[in-house]
Structure formats: C-alpha cells, structure tokens
C-alpha positions as CSV (number, residue, x, y, z in Angstrom):
1,V,54.4,22.8,133.9
2,G,52.8,23.8,137.1
3,P,50.9,26.9,137.9
4,V,52.8,30.2,137.7
5,V,50.9,31.7,140.7
6,T,49.7,29.8,143.7
7,A,47.3,30.8,146.4
8,G,50.2,30.9,148.8
9,D,51.8,33.6,146.7
10,L,48.8,35.8,147.2
11,A,48.2,35.1,150.8
12,G,48.3,38.2,153.0
13,L,48.2,40.6,150.1
14,D,45.7,43.4,149.8
15,E,43.9,44.2,146.5
16,A,46.7,46.5,145.4
17,G,49.3,43.9,146.3
18,V,47.5,41.2,144.4
19,K,47.2,43.5,141.3
20,A,50.9,44.4,141.5
21,F,52.0,40.7,142.0
22,L,49.8,39.5,139.1
23,T,51.0,42.3,136.8
24,V,54.6,41.2,137.3
25,A,53.8,37.6,136.9
26,V,51.9,38.2,133.7
27,D,54.7,40.3,132.3
28,E,57.2,37.6,133.1
29,V,55.1,34.9,131.4
30,F,54.5,37.1,128.4
31,K,58.2,38.0,128.0
32,S,59.1,34.4,128.3
33,K,56.6,33.4,125.7
34,V,57.8,36.2,123.3
35,D,61.4,35.0,123.7
36,D,60.4,31.4,123.0
37,L,58.4,32.4,119.9
38,E,61.3,34.6,118.7
39,K,63.8,31.8,119.1
40,K,61.5,29.4,117.2
41,A,60.9,31.9,114.5
42,L,64.6,32.4,114.0
43,A,65.2,28.6,114.0
44,D,62.5,28.3,111.3
45,G,64.1,31.0,109.2
46,R,61.2,33.5,109.7
47,P,62.1,37.2,110.2
48,P,62.6,38.5,113.7
49,M,59.8,40.6,115.3
50,S,57.1,38.5,113.5
51,L,55.3,38.4,116.9
52,A,55.1,42.2,117.1
53,R,53.8,42.4,113.5
54,S,51.2,39.7,114.3
55,A,50.2,41.5,117.5
56,N,49.8,44.8,115.6
57,Y,47.7,43.1,112.9
58,I,45.5,41.4,115.5
59,T,45.0,44.6,117.3
60,L,44.0,46.5,114.2
61,V,41.6,43.8,113.1
62,S,40.0,43.6,116.5
63,M,39.6,47.4,116.7
64,D,38.2,47.6,113.1
65,N,35.6,44.9,113.9
66,A,34.6,46.5,117.2
67,W,34.4,49.9,115.5
68,S,32.1,48.5,112.8
69,D,29.8,47.0,115.4
70,H,29.9,50.3,117.3
71,L,28.8,52.3,114.3
72,Q,25.9,49.9,113.8
73,N,24.9,50.2,117.4
74,M,25.0,54.0,117.2
75,E,22.7,53.8,114.2
76,N,20.3,51.6,116.1
77,L,20.5,54.0,119.1
78,K,19.6,56.9,116.9
79,E,16.4,55.1,115.8
80,A,15.6,54.0,119.3
81,V,16.0,57.4,120.9
82,I,13.4,58.9,118.6
83,L,10.8,56.7,120.2
84,R,11.7,57.9,123.7
85,K,10.3,61.3,122.8
86,Y,6.9,59.7,123.0
87,Q,7.7,58.7,126.6
88,N,8.2,62.3,127.5
89,L,12.0,61.8,127.8
90,D,14.5,64.2,126.4
91,P,15.9,62.5,123.3
92,V,19.1,64.5,123.3
93,A,20.0,63.6,126.9
94,E,19.0,60.0,126.4
95,Y,21.2,59.8,123.3
96,K,24.2,61.4,125.1
97,N,23.9,58.9,128.0
98,E,23.4,55.9,125.9
99,A,26.1,56.9,123.4
100,F,28.6,57.3,126.3
101,N,27.7,53.9,127.6
102,L,28.1,52.4,124.2
103,F,31.5,54.0,123.8
104,Q,32.7,52.6,127.1
105,G,31.5,49.2,126.0
106,L,33.4,49.7,122.7
107,Q,36.7,50.3,124.6
108,D,36.1,47.3,126.8
109,K,35.3,45.1,123.7
110,M,38.4,46.3,121.9
111,R,40.6,45.4,124.8
112,F,39.0,42.0,125.5
113,N,38.9,40.9,121.8
114,T,42.5,42.0,121.3
115,I,43.8,40.2,124.4
116,F,41.7,37.1,123.7
117,S,42.9,36.9,120.1
118,L,46.5,37.5,121.0
119,W,46.3,34.7,123.7
120,Q,44.6,32.4,121.2
121,S,47.5,33.0,118.7
122,F,50.0,32.1,121.4
123,V,48.2,28.9,122.3
124,T,47.8,27.9,118.6
125,A,51.3,29.0,117.5
126,P,52.8,26.2,115.4
127,S,55.4,24.0,117.2
128,T,58.8,23.4,115.6
129,Q,59.0,19.9,117.1
130,N,59.3,17.2,114.5
131,A,57.5,13.8,115.1
C-alpha cells in the first residue's frame, strides 16, 4: 500500500488548505480502518461496535492515568511554590500561573496518549488470516 497523501497533493495549498486536506484524508483512512475491523469482528463472531467500546476504554484509561499524574504534579507544585515566597515572588500568582500551564499540559497529554494508544491498538489488532 502506497502513501495516502503525497507532496503533490499538498502543493500550492496554504496552511488552512493543508489542514483541511489532511483532516479529510485522516477521516477517510480512519473510517476505512473502522469498517475493516468491524467486518473482521463480525467474521470472527465478535459483537459489533467492539471498536467503539475499545476506544471508549482506551480513552478513559488514558484520561485516568493523565489525571493521576496531574494530581501528583499539583501536589509537587504546591510544595515548590512555598519556596518562591523566599524569592520575593507572590506565591498565589505563581501557583495560578503554573497550575494553568500544568492543566494545559494535562489536556495535551490526554489527547496525545489517547490518540497514540488508539493508533497502537489499530496497528496491533489481530489479523483473521490463517497461515
């Protein structure tokens, strides 16, 4: 199977055009993969929509793990901000700024981990081909 998108497909497109083109391409590949996995699941006698259930599970586990890490980071931040008082910095303002940055990182981590895990599950999905 060759590449889904080539450099020629993107030639002459501005940034918004490239984003739109890639969004459509990724959606098409994803829908194709979902259809293939659903057909294989039905052929193997597994219930339909198993991919959706797996995706929900992976998403929840990724969010739970990221949230646990975030809570630990917030606890560490609370301890670190106390020391900034000795640097003549406002500990409340420092905490607010750092906590906001940590929360943005939490959202990014949740998205990345979920997408990465979903992709890995697609790549490692069992094949129904018999040798």
